VOKOLTI-802465 format. One record per residue: residue in three letters; x, y, z of N, C-alpha, C in turn. Coordinates in steps of 0.05 Angstrom, whole numbers, plus 5000, padded with zeros to 4 digits. Example, Ala and Ser with C-alpha at 12.3 -4.5 7.8 and 13.67 -1.06 7.14 Angstrom:
// residues 2
["Ala"; [5264; 4886; 5156]; [5246; 4910; 5156]; [5264; 4934; 5156]]
["Ser"; [5257; 4955; 5142]; [5273; 4979; 5143]; [5258; 5001; 5157]]
//
This chain:
// residues 267
["Met"; [5251; 4859; 2530]; [5239; 4835; 2540]; [5227; 4840; 2568]]
["Arg"; [5202; 4833; 2571]; [5189; 4838; 2596]; [5189; 4814; 2614]]
["Tyr"; [5199; 4818; 2639]; [5202; 4798; 2659]; [5181; 4802; 2681]]
["Ser"; [5170; 4779; 2691]; [5154; 4780; 2715]; [5162; 4757; 2733]]
["Gly"; [5169; 4763; 2757]; [5177; 4743; 2776]; [5158; 4742; 2800]]
["Ile"; [5145; 4720; 2804]; [5125; 4717; 2825]; [5127; 4690; 2838]]
["Gln"; [5123; 4689; 2864]; [5122; 4663; 2878]; [5099; 4646; 2868]]
["Pro"; [5103; 4620; 2866]; [5081; 4603; 2857]; [5058; 4602; 2877]]
["Gln"; [5034; 4606; 2867]; [5010; 4607; 2884]; [4991; 4584; 2877]]
["Tyr"; [4974; 4577; 2895]; [4955; 4555; 2892]; [4931; 4564; 2876]]
["Phe"; [4927; 4552; 2851]; [4906; 4561; 2833]; [4903; 4591; 2835]]
["Pro"; [4923; 4606; 2826]; [4924; 4635; 2831]; [4900; 4651; 2824]]
["Arg"; [4899; 4675; 2836]; [4878; 4694; 2830]; [4882; 4706; 2802]]
["Leu"; [4862; 4720; 2793]; [4862; 4729; 2765]; [4884; 4749; 2758]]
["His"; [4890; 4767; 2776]; [4911; 4787; 2770]; [4938; 4773; 2765]]
["Tyr"; [4942; 4751; 2777]; [4967; 4735; 2774]; [4970; 4727; 2745]]
["Phe"; [4948; 4715; 2734]; [4949; 4707; 2706]; [4950; 4730; 2687]]
["Ala"; [4936; 4752; 2693]; [4937; 4776; 2677]; [4966; 4786; 2675]]
["Arg"; [4980; 4783; 2696]; [5008; 4793; 2696]; [5027; 4775; 2681]]
["Ile"; [5026; 4749; 2685]; [5045; 4731; 2672]; [5039; 4728; 2642]]
["Leu"; [5014; 4728; 2635]; [5007; 4725; 2606]; [5015; 4750; 2590]]
["Asn"; [5018; 4773; 2604]; [5027; 4797; 2590]; [5056; 4802; 2594]]
["Ser"; [5071; 4781; 2601]; [5100; 4783; 2603]; [5113; 4764; 2582]]
["Asp"; [5138; 4770; 2575]; [5153; 4752; 2557]; [5164; 4728; 2573]]
["Ile"; [5174; 4734; 2597]; [5188; 4714; 2613]; [5175; 4714; 2641]]
["Tyr"; [5167; 4690; 2650]; [5155; 4687; 2676]; [5174; 4670; 2693]]
["Leu"; [5185; 4683; 2713]; [5203; 4668; 2732]; [5187; 4660; 2756]]
["Ile"; [5185; 4634; 2761]; [5171; 4624; 2784]; [5190; 4625; 2808]]
["Arg"; [5185; 4644; 2826]; [5204; 4648; 2848]; [5201; 4628; 2871]]
["Asp"; [5205; 4603; 2865]; [5202; 4582; 2886]; [5228; 4579; 2903]]
["Glu"; [5248; 4596; 2897]; [5273; 4594; 2912]; [5271; 4612; 2937]]
["Val"; [5250; 4629; 2939]; [5247; 4647; 2962]; [5233; 4632; 2985]]
["Gln"; [5235; 4643; 3009]; [5224; 4630; 3032]; [5193; 4628; 3031]]
["Tyr"; [5183; 4605; 3040]; [5154; 4601; 3042]; [5143; 4619; 3064]]
["Leu"; [5122; 4633; 3058]; [5108; 4649; 3078]; [5079; 4644; 3077]]
["Lys"; [5067; 4639; 3100]; [5038; 4635; 3101]; [5023; 4662; 3098]]
["Lys"; [5036; 4683; 3109]; [5024; 4710; 3108]; [5044; 4730; 3100]]
["His"; [5035; 4752; 3088]; [5051; 4775; 3081]; [5042; 4799; 3096]]
["Lys"; [5061; 4816; 3103]; [5054; 4842; 3114]; [5056; 4863; 3092]]
["Tyr"; [5035; 4878; 3087]; [5034; 4896; 3065]; [5042; 4924; 3073]]
["Pro"; [5049; 4942; 3054]; [5059; 4968; 3060]; [5040; 4985; 3077]]
["Asp"; [5014; 4980; 3075]; [4995; 4996; 3090]; [4992; 4986; 3119]]
["Gly"; [5008; 4966; 3126]; [5008; 4955; 3153]; [4990; 4931; 3158]]
["Thr"; [4974; 4925; 3138]; [4956; 4902; 3140]; [4971; 4876; 3135]]
["Thr"; [4960; 4854; 3145]; [4971; 4827; 3140]; [4950; 4810; 3127]]
["Asp"; [4959; 4795; 3106]; [4940; 4778; 3092]; [4955; 4753; 3083]]
["Lys"; [4940; 4733; 3074]; [4952; 4709; 3064]; [4971; 4714; 3041]]
["Ser"; [4992; 4697; 3039]; [5010; 4700; 3017]; [4999; 4687; 2992]]
["Tyr"; [4979; 4669; 2995]; [4966; 4654; 2974]; [4985; 4633; 2962]]
["Gln"; [5007; 4627; 2975]; [5025; 4606; 2967]; [5012; 4579; 2972]]
["Ser"; [4994; 4577; 2991]; [4980; 4552; 2997]; [4950; 4557; 3001]]
["His"; [4940; 4579; 2990]; [4912; 4586; 2993]; [4901; 4596; 2966]]
["Thr"; [4875; 4593; 2962]; [4862; 4606; 2939]; [4833; 4613; 2946]]
["Pro"; [4823; 4636; 2938]; [4796; 4644; 2945]; [4775; 4636; 2924]]
["Val"; [4754; 4623; 2933]; [4732; 4616; 2915]; [4707; 4629; 2926]]
["Lys"; [4685; 4628; 2911]; [4660; 4640; 2919]; [4641; 4619; 2930]]
["Gln"; [4636; 4621; 2956]; [4619; 4602; 2970]; [4591; 4615; 2972]]
["Thr"; [4572; 4599; 2983]; [4544; 4609; 2985]; [4542; 4634; 3003]]
["Phe"; [4562; 4638; 3020]; [4561; 4661; 3039]; [4582; 4682; 3032]]
["Gly"; [4598; 4678; 3010]; [4617; 4697; 3003]; [4645; 4685; 2997]]
["Arg"; [4665; 4701; 3000]; [4693; 4693; 2994]; [4702; 4672; 3014]]
["Phe"; [4714; 4650; 3004]; [4723; 4628; 3022]; [4750; 4619; 3012]]
["Leu"; [4768; 4614; 3031]; [4795; 4605; 3024]; [4798; 4575; 3025]]
["Leu"; [4807; 4563; 3004]; [4816; 4535; 3004]; [4845; 4535; 3013]]
["Ser"; [4852; 4519; 3033]; [4879; 4519; 3045]; [4892; 4492; 3042]]
["Val"; [4917; 4491; 3033]; [4932; 4467; 3031]; [4950; 4465; 3055]]
["Pro"; [4948; 4443; 3071]; [4966; 4440; 3094]; [4994; 4433; 3085]]
["Ile"; [5013; 4445; 3098]; [5041; 4440; 3091]; [5057; 4431; 3116]]
["Lys"; [5079; 4418; 3111]; [5097; 4410; 3133]; [5116; 4433; 3139]]
["Arg"; [5115; 4444; 3163]; [5133; 4466; 3170]; [5158; 4455; 3183]]
["Glu"; [5180; 4462; 3171]; [5206; 4453; 3182]; [5225; 4477; 3183]]
["Gly"; [5216; 4499; 3194]; [5233; 4522; 3196]; [5230; 4540; 3171]]
["Phe"; [5250; 4557; 3168]; [5249; 4576; 3146]; [5262; 4564; 3121]]
["Ile"; [5246; 4553; 3104]; [5256; 4540; 3080]; [5242; 4551; 3055]]
["Pro"; [5254; 4547; 3032]; [5243; 4557; 3007]; [5217; 4544; 3000]]
["Ile"; [5201; 4558; 2983]; [5176; 4547; 2973]; [5181; 4520; 2959]]
["Gly"; [5203; 4519; 2944]; [5209; 4495; 2928]; [5217; 4471; 2945]]
["Lys"; [5220; 4475; 2971]; [5227; 4453; 2989]; [5206; 4449; 3011]]
["Thr"; [5185; 4465; 3010]; [5163; 4463; 3029]; [5144; 4441; 3022]]
["Glu"; [5143; 4420; 3038]; [5128; 4396; 3031]; [5098; 4398; 3037]]
["Val"; [5082; 4386; 3019]; [5053; 4385; 3024]; [5047; 4363; 3044]]
["Ser"; [5029; 4368; 3062]; [5021; 4348; 3082]; [4997; 4333; 3071]]
["Tyr"; [4998; 4306; 3071]; [4975; 4290; 3063]; [4965; 4274; 3086]]
["Gly"; [4969; 4285; 3110]; [4961; 4271; 3134]; [4931; 4272; 3140]]
["Asn"; [4917; 4288; 3124]; [4887; 4290; 3128]; [4874; 4288; 3101]]
["Asn"; [4848; 4292; 3100]; [4833; 4289; 3075]; [4828; 4315; 3061]]
["Trp"; [4848; 4333; 3060]; [4843; 4360; 3049]; [4835; 4359; 3019]]
["Val"; [4846; 4339; 3004]; [4839; 4337; 2976]; [4809; 4333; 2973]]
["Glu"; [4798; 4314; 2988]; [4770; 4308; 2988]; [4754; 4333; 2996]]
["Thr"; [4764; 4347; 3016]; [4750; 4372; 3025]; [4750; 4393; 3004]]
["His"; [4772; 4397; 2990]; [4773; 4417; 2969]; [4754; 4410; 2946]]
["Leu"; [4754; 4385; 2938]; [4736; 4377; 2916]; [4707; 4380; 2924]]
["Lys"; [4701; 4373; 2949]; [4673; 4376; 2959]; [4665; 4406; 2959]]
["Thr"; [4683; 4423; 2968]; [4678; 4451; 2968]; [4673; 4462; 2940]]
["Ile"; [4690; 4453; 2921]; [4687; 4462; 2893]; [4660; 4453; 2882]]
["Glu"; [4651; 4429; 2890]; [4625; 4419; 2882]; [4603; 4436; 2893]]
["Ile"; [4605; 4443; 2918]; [4584; 4460; 2931]; [4583; 4488; 2917]]
["Cys"; [4607; 4499; 2912]; [4608; 4525; 2900]; [4599; 4527; 2871]]
["Tyr"; [4605; 4506; 2856]; [4603; 4509; 2827]; [4587; 4488; 2812]]
["Ser"; [4573; 4471; 2826]; [4558; 4449; 2813]; [4538; 4459; 2793]]
["Lys"; [4529; 4484; 2796]; [4509; 4495; 2777]; [4522; 4514; 2757]]
["Ala"; [4549; 4516; 2757]; [4563; 4533; 2738]; [4563; 4521; 2711]]
["Pro"; [4563; 4536; 2689]; [4562; 4525; 2662]; [4584; 4506; 2654]]
["Asn"; [4608; 4510; 2666]; [4631; 4494; 2658]; [4639; 4474; 2680]]
["Tyr"; [4620; 4468; 2698]; [4627; 4452; 2721]; [4639; 4425; 2715]]
["Gln"; [4626; 4410; 2697]; [4635; 4382; 2692]; [4664; 4380; 2682]]
["Pro"; [4672; 4394; 2661]; [4700; 4391; 2652]; [4720; 4403; 2672]]
["Ile"; [4714; 4425; 2684]; [4733; 4437; 2703]; [4736; 4419; 2728]]
["Tyr"; [4714; 4408; 2738]; [4715; 4391; 2761]; [4731; 4366; 2755]]
["Arg"; [4728; 4355; 2731]; [4744; 4331; 2724]; [4774; 4338; 2724]]
["Asp"; [4781; 4361; 2715]; [4809; 4370; 2716]; [4818; 4373; 2744]]
["Met"; [4801; 4385; 2761]; [4808; 4388; 2790]; [4814; 4361; 2803]]
["Glu"; [4797; 4341; 2797]; [4801; 4314; 2807]; [4828; 4303; 2798]]
["Thr"; [4834; 4306; 2773]; [4859; 4296; 2762]; [4883; 4309; 2775]]
["Ile"; [4883; 4335; 2777]; [4906; 4350; 2789]; [4909; 4344; 2819]]
["Leu"; [4887; 4345; 2833]; [4889; 4343; 2863]; [4894; 4314; 2872]]
["Asn"; [4885; 4295; 2856]; [4890; 4267; 2865]; [4918; 4257; 2859]]
["Met"; [4934; 4273; 2846]; [4962; 4267; 2843]; [4976; 4275; 2869]]
["Arg"; [4998; 4261; 2875]; [5013; 4268; 2899]; [5037; 4285; 2892]]
["Tyr"; [5040; 4308; 2905]; [5062; 4326; 2900]; [5079; 4328; 2925]]
["Lys"; [5105; 4328; 2921]; [5123; 4329; 2944]; [5122; 4357; 2957]]
["Thr"; [5123; 4378; 2940]; [5124; 4405; 2951]; [5100; 4422; 2942]]
["Ile"; [5095; 4443; 2956]; [5074; 4462; 2949]; [5081; 4475; 2922]]
["Ala"; [5106; 4479; 2917]; [5114; 4490; 2891]; [5107; 4472; 2868]]
["Asp"; [5111; 4446; 2871]; [5104; 4426; 2851]; [5074; 4427; 2845]]
["Leu"; [5058; 4427; 2866]; [5029; 4429; 2863]; [5021; 4454; 2849]]
["Asn"; [5031; 4477; 2858]; [5024; 4503; 2847]; [5032; 4505; 2818]]
["Ile"; [5055; 4496; 2811]; [5065; 4497; 2783]; [5047; 4481; 2765]]
["Ala"; [5039; 4457; 2774]; [5020; 4441; 2759]; [4994; 4455; 2754]]
["Ala"; [4983; 4469; 2775]; [4958; 4483; 2773]; [4961; 4507; 2754]]
["Ile"; [4983; 4521; 2755]; [4988; 4544; 2737]; [4991; 4535; 2708]]
["Cys"; [5006; 4514; 2704]; [5010; 4503; 2677]; [4983; 4493; 2665]]
["Trp"; [4967; 4480; 2682]; [4940; 4471; 2674]; [4924; 4495; 2664]]
["Ala"; [4924; 4517; 2679]; [4907; 4540; 2672]; [4917; 4552; 2645]]
["Ile"; [4943; 4554; 2642]; [4953; 4565; 2617]; [4946; 4547; 2593]]
["Gln"; [4949; 4521; 2597]; [4942; 4502; 2576]; [4913; 4503; 2569]]
["Tyr"; [4896; 4506; 2589]; [4867; 4507; 2585]; [4860; 4532; 2568]]
["Leu"; [4873; 4554; 2573]; [4868; 4578; 2557]; [4877; 4575; 2528]]
["Ile"; [4900; 4562; 2525]; [4911; 4559; 2498]; [4894; 4539; 2482]]
["Asn"; [4887; 4517; 2495]; [4871; 4496; 2481]; [4842; 4503; 2478]]
["Lys"; [4834; 4526; 2490]; [4806; 4535; 2489]; [4787; 4515; 2501]]
["Gly"; [4795; 4502; 2523]; [4777; 4484; 2537]; [4791; 4460; 2548]]
["His"; [4775; 4442; 2557]; [4785; 4417; 2569]; [4802; 4402; 2550]]
["Ser"; [4823; 4390; 2560]; [4841; 4374; 2542]; [4848; 4348; 2556]]
["Ser"; [4852; 4327; 2541]; [4861; 4302; 2552]; [4891; 4302; 2558]]
["Asn"; [4904; 4323; 2549]; [4933; 4325; 2554]; [4938; 4330; 2584]]
["Arg"; [4951; 4311; 2597]; [4956; 4313; 2625]; [4985; 4320; 2632]]
["Asp"; [5001; 4327; 2612]; [5028; 4334; 2618]; [5029; 4363; 2626]]
["Leu"; [5029; 4368; 2652]; [5028; 4395; 2662]; [5055; 4406; 2669]]
["Ser"; [5075; 4398; 2654]; [5102; 4407; 2659]; [5107; 4434; 2647]]
["Ile"; [5128; 4447; 2656]; [5135; 4473; 2644]; [5142; 4470; 2615]]
["Asn"; [5158; 4450; 2608]; [5166; 4446; 2580]; [5142; 4442; 2562]]
["Ser"; [5123; 4426; 2570]; [5099; 4421; 2554]; [5083; 4447; 2550]]
["Thr"; [5082; 4463; 2571]; [5067; 4488; 2570]; [5081; 4508; 2551]]
["Glu"; [5107; 4509; 2553]; [5122; 4527; 2535]; [5118; 4520; 2506]]
["Gln"; [5117; 4494; 2500]; [5113; 4485; 2472]; [5086; 4496; 2462]]
["Leu"; [5065; 4495; 2479]; [5039; 4505; 2471]; [5039; 4535; 2468]]
["Leu"; [5054; 4549; 2485]; [5056; 4578; 2484]; [5067; 4588; 2458]]
["Lys"; [5085; 4573; 2446]; [5097; 4581; 2420]; [5076; 4586; 2399]]
["Lys"; [5054; 4571; 2401]; [5033; 4573; 2380]; [5009; 4590; 2390]]
["Ser"; [5011; 4602; 2413]; [4989; 4617; 2424]; [4991; 4647; 2417]]
["Arg"; [4970; 4662; 2424]; [4969; 4691; 2419]; [4978; 4706; 2444]]
["Phe"; [4986; 4692; 2465]; [4995; 4705; 2489]; [5023; 4715; 2485]]
["Arg"; [5030; 4736; 2499]; [5057; 4747; 2499]; [5077; 4728; 2512]]
["Leu"; [5068; 4714; 2532]; [5086; 4696; 2547]; [5098; 4675; 2529]]
["Arg"; [5124; 4671; 2531]; [5138; 4650; 2516]; [5156; 4633; 2533]]
["Lys"; [5167; 4644; 2555]; [5187; 4629; 2570]; [5178; 4627; 2600]]
["Ile"; [5179; 4603; 2611]; [5174; 4599; 2640]; [5199; 4586; 2652]]
["Ile"; [5209; 4598; 2673]; [5233; 4588; 2686]; [5228; 4584; 2716]]
["Arg"; [5238; 4563; 2726]; [5235; 4558; 2755]; [5259; 4570; 2769]]
["Gly"; [5254; 4587; 2789]; [5275; 4602; 2802]; [5295; 4583; 2816]]
["Ser"; [5285; 4561; 2827]; [5304; 4543; 2841]; [5323; 4530; 2822]]
["His"; [5316; 4529; 2796]; [5335; 4518; 2776]; [5354; 4539; 2767]]
["Leu"; [5344; 4564; 2763]; [5361; 4586; 2754]; [5383; 4593; 2774]]
["Thr"; [5375; 4592; 2800]; [5394; 4600; 2821]; [5416; 4579; 2827]]
["Lys"; [5415; 4557; 2812]; [5437; 4538; 2814]; [5462; 4549; 2800]]
["Thr"; [5457; 4567; 2781]; [5479; 4579; 2767]; [5482; 4609; 2771]]
["Val"; [5461; 4621; 2783]; [5462; 4650; 2789]; [5463; 4653; 2819]]
["Asn"; [5485; 4663; 2829]; [5489; 4666; 2858]; [5477; 4692; 2868]]
["Leu"; [5458; 4689; 2887]; [5444; 4713; 2898]; [5453; 4718; 2927]]
["Asp"; [5472; 4704; 2937]; [5480; 4707; 2965]; [5490; 4735; 2971]]
["Gly"; [5480; 4746; 2994]; [5489; 4772; 3003]; [5477; 4796; 2989]]
["Leu"; [5458; 4791; 2971]; [5447; 4814; 2956]; [5420; 4823; 2969]]
["Ser"; [5414; 4848; 2965]; [5389; 4859; 2975]; [5367; 4849; 2956]]
["Ala"; [5341; 4853; 2964]; [5319; 4844; 2948]; [5320; 4856; 2920]]
["Asp"; [5326; 4882; 2918]; [5328; 4896; 2892]; [5351; 4884; 2876]]
["Glu"; [5373; 4880; 2888]; [5397; 4869; 2874]; [5392; 4841; 2863]]
["Lys"; [5378; 4825; 2879]; [5371; 4798; 2870]; [5353; 4799; 2845]]
["Ile"; [5333; 4816; 2846]; [5315; 4819; 2822]; [5330; 4828; 2798]]
["Ile"; [5346; 4848; 2801]; [5362; 4859; 2779]; [5380; 4837; 2767]]
["Lys"; [5393; 4822; 2784]; [5410; 4801; 2774]; [5395; 4779; 2760]]
["Leu"; [5371; 4772; 2770]; [5354; 4752; 2756]; [5344; 4762; 2729]]
["Ile"; [5336; 4787; 2728]; [5327; 4799; 2703]; [5349; 4798; 2682]]
["Lys"; [5373; 4805; 2690]; [5395; 4805; 2671]; [5402; 4776; 2663]]
["Ala"; [5399; 4758; 2682]; [5406; 4730; 2676]; [5388; 4717; 2655]]
["Val"; [5363; 4726; 2654]; [5344; 4715; 2634]; [5343; 4732; 2609]]
["Gly"; [5359; 4753; 2608]; [5360; 4769; 2584]; [5338; 4789; 2580]]
["Ala"; [5326; 4798; 2602]; [5304; 4817; 2601]; [5314; 4845; 2608]]
["Asn"; [5298; 4865; 2602]; [5305; 4893; 2609]; [5281; 4909; 2620]]
["Glu"; [5259; 4894; 2626]; [5236; 4907; 2638]; [5224; 4890; 2660]]
["Asp"; [5219; 4902; 2683]; [5207; 4887; 2705]; [5177; 4895; 2706]]
["Tyr"; [5160; 4875; 2701]; [5131; 4880; 2702]; [5122; 4870; 2730]]
["Cys"; [5118; 4889; 2747]; [5114; 4882; 2776]; [5087; 4893; 2786]]
["Gly"; [5081; 4885; 2811]; [5057; 4894; 2824]; [5063; 4919; 2840]]
["Gly"; [5041; 4934; 2847]; [5044; 4958; 2862]; [5055; 4954; 2890]]
["Thr"; [5050; 4930; 2901]; [5060; 4924; 2928]; [5090; 4924; 2929]]
["Ala"; [5102; 4913; 2908]; [5132; 4912; 2907]; [5144; 4940; 2906]]
["Ile"; [5132; 4957; 2890]; [5141; 4985; 2888]; [5140; 4998; 2915]]
["Ala"; [5118; 4995; 2930]; [5115; 5008; 2956]; [5132; 4996; 2978]]
["Ala"; [5137; 4969; 2975]; [5150; 4955; 2997]; [5180; 4957; 2997]]
["Tyr"; [5193; 4954; 2974]; [5222; 4952; 2975]; [5237; 4962; 2950]]
["Met"; [5224; 4967; 2928]; [5238; 4973; 2904]; [5249; 5002; 2903]]
["His"; [5275; 5004; 2897]; [5288; 5030; 2894]; [5291; 5034; 2864]]
["Gln"; [5274; 5051; 2853]; [5272; 5053; 2824]; [5297; 5063; 2811]]
["Glu"; [5312; 5080; 2825]; [5337; 5091; 2814]; [5357; 5069; 2809]]
["Leu"; [5358; 5049; 2826]; [5377; 5027; 2822]; [5370; 5011; 2797]]
["Phe"; [5345; 5008; 2791]; [5336; 4993; 2767]; [5343; 5010; 2742]]
["Lys"; [5338; 5036; 2744]; [5345; 5054; 2722]; [5375; 5054; 2716]]
["Lys"; [5390; 5054; 2737]; [5419; 5054; 2735]; [5429; 5028; 2720]]
["Asn"; [5414; 5007; 2724]; [5421; 4981; 2711]; [5407; 4977; 2684]]
["Gly"; [5394; 4998; 2674]; [5382; 4996; 2648]; [5356; 4980; 2647]]
["Ile"; [5342; 4978; 2670]; [5318; 4962; 2672]; [5294; 4981; 2676]]
["Lys"; [5275; 4978; 2659]; [5250; 4994; 2661]; [5231; 4980; 2680]]
["Ile"; [5218; 4996; 2697]; [5197; 4985; 2715]; [5170; 4992; 2704]]
["Thr"; [5153; 4972; 2701]; [5125; 4976; 2692]; [5107; 4964; 2713]]
["Val"; [5090; 4979; 2725]; [5072; 4970; 2746]; [5046; 4960; 2733]]
["Gln"; [5038; 4936; 2741]; [5014; 4924; 2730]; [4990; 4942; 2737]]
["Asp"; [4974; 4949; 2717]; [4950; 4965; 2721]; [4927; 4950; 2709]]
["Trp"; [4919; 4928; 2722]; [4897; 4911; 2712]; [4875; 4911; 2734]]
["His"; [4851; 4914; 2726]; [4829; 4914; 2744]; [4809; 4893; 2735]]
["Cys"; [4801; 4877; 2753]; [4783; 4854; 2747]; [4756; 4864; 2738]]
["Pro"; [4748; 4859; 2713]; [4722; 4867; 2703]; [4700; 4848; 2713]]
["Pro"; [4676; 4857; 2716]; [4654; 4838; 2724]; [4650; 4817; 2702]]
["Tyr"; [4644; 4793; 2712]; [4637; 4771; 2694]; [4616; 4754; 2709]]
["Pro"; [4601; 4737; 2695]; [4580; 4721; 2709]; [4592; 4703; 2731]]
["Gln"; [4580; 4704; 2754]; [4588; 4687; 2777]; [4563; 4673; 2788]]
["Gln"; [4569; 4654; 2806]; [4548; 4641; 2821]; [4539; 4659; 2844]]
["Phe"; [4515; 4652; 2855]; [4505; 4666; 2879]; [4503; 4696; 2875]]
["Asn"; [4487; 4704; 2855]; [4485; 4732; 2847]; [4476; 4750; 2870]]
["Lys"; [4461; 4740; 2889]; [4452; 4758; 2910]; [4474; 4769; 2927]]
["Leu"; [4498; 4756; 2926]; [4521; 4766; 2941]; [4535; 4788; 2926]]
["Gly"; [4528; 4793; 2901]; [4542; 4812; 2885]; [4568; 4801; 2873]]
["Phe"; [4581; 4816; 2856]; [4605; 4808; 2843]; [4629; 4810; 2862]]
["Ile"; [4645; 4789; 2863]; [4670; 4789; 2879]; [4694; 4788; 2860]]
["Pro"; [4710; 4808; 2859]; [4732; 4809; 2839]; [4757; 4792; 2848]]
["Asp"; [4773; 4785; 2828]; [4799; 4774; 2833]; [4799; 4748; 2850]]
["Leu"; [4781; 4731; 2844]; [4780; 4705; 2857]; [4800; 4686; 2843]]
["Ser"; [4800; 4661; 2852]; [4816; 4640; 2840]; [4810; 4637; 2810]]
["Ile"; [4829; 4628; 2795]; [4825; 4621; 2767]; [4803; 4601; 2764]]
["Ile"; [4798; 4585; 2784]; [4777; 4565; 2784]; [4750; 4578; 2779]]
["Asp"; [4745; 4600; 2793]; [4720; 4614; 2791]; [4715; 4624; 2762]]
["Leu"; [4735; 4636; 2750]; [4732; 4646; 2723]; [4727; 4623; 2703]]
["Phe"; [4742; 4602; 2705]; [4739; 4580; 2686]; [4711; 4566; 2690]]
["Met"; [4701; 4565; 2714]; [4675; 4552; 2718]; [4653; 4568; 2705]]
["Asn"; [4656; 4594; 2703]; [4634; 4612; 2696]; [4634; 4622; 2668]]
["Val"; [4657; 4624; 2655]; [4658; 4635; 2627]; [4674; 4616; 2609]]
["Ser"; [4671; 4620; 2583]; [4685; 4604; 2563]; [4715; 4611; 2564]]
["Pro"; [4732; 4592; 2554]; [4760; 4598; 2553]; [4767; 4623; 2537]]
["Gln"; [4752; 4628; 2515]; [4756; 4651; 2499]; [4751; 4677; 2515]]
["Asn"; [4728; 4677; 2529]; [4722; 4701; 2545]; [4741; 4704; 2569]]
["Ala"; [4750; 4682; 2580]; [4769; 4683; 2602]; [4795; 4696; 2593]]
["Ala"; [4804; 4689; 2569]; [4828; 4701; 2558]; [4825; 4731; 2554]]
["Lys"; [4801; 4739; 2544]; [4796; 4768; 2539]; [4797; 4783; 2566]]
["Ile"; [4785; 4771; 2586]; [4785; 4784; 2613]; [4813; 4787; 2624]]
["Leu"; [4829; 4766; 2621]; [4856; 4767; 2633]; [4875; 4785; 2617]]
["Leu"; [4871; 4786; 2591]; [4889; 4803; 2574]; [4881; 4832; 2576]]
["Gly"; [4856; 4837; 2585]; [4846; 4864; 2591]; [4851; 4885; 2569]]
//
C-alpha cells in the first residue's frame, strides 16, 4: 500500500496532484506547524504554498496569497484564515484577468466563486475543500453541481474512479489516537505509515535530501519511492511568455479538458 503524506496547500500545484493520485492513501498533514516559507536543502528559501498558489498572469508567474491570523507556532489545522480584507474579491478578480479567455473559464470561475465565497475557519479547511473539489472535478470529468467537498464525499467518488487513490485521512484526526510526541521527523512518518496500514512512502525529493534516513525506513519494512514526475507542456494563456510548468491546478483546469488534465497528472 502506497502512502503519501503532504501538508494541505492552497489550490495546489500540479506535482501535488500527480503525487496523491498515484498513491493508495493520502494523509493530509494538517497536524504539523504552519509555515509561510520553507528552507530547502540547497539553502534557498521559498513559499510553503500552504497559503499561496501560483497562477499565470500577463507578466508571468504570480502568487495568490491567503492572509492568515498568526498566533504563534500552531498547526496548519488550527491556523485561522483572516477575512479582515477583501482578498476573496482580489483573488477572483485576478483569476478573471488571468483566464477570462481560457476555454474552460466559465465553469471553473463559477466553481472558484462557490468555493471562495464560503467562510472557512482554518487554512486547512479551505485547502482541503479546494483539493477535494479538484479531485471531484477530475472524476466527474467536468463541472458538477455537487457542492459537498468533504473528504467522505470525495472518497465515495474515488471508489468508482480509475485513479489509484482510495483513502484520504486528515492528520489532525489520526493523531488523536496515534501519539507522535518525542519522535523525530522520520519516526513520526514511519509511525503514521504503519498506522494507516501502508508499507511504501511515496515522497518528494526534498524530503529525501532534507531529513529522511533511508536505513530506518528499510529497517521498519517500508519502501521509499521518490516521485519522478515532470510537468509536460500543455496549452496556456499568454503564449509570448512561454510555457510555465507546475502552476496551480487552476491553470490546468482552465486550459485543458478534465480528461487531458487527468492524463497529464497521471503521467
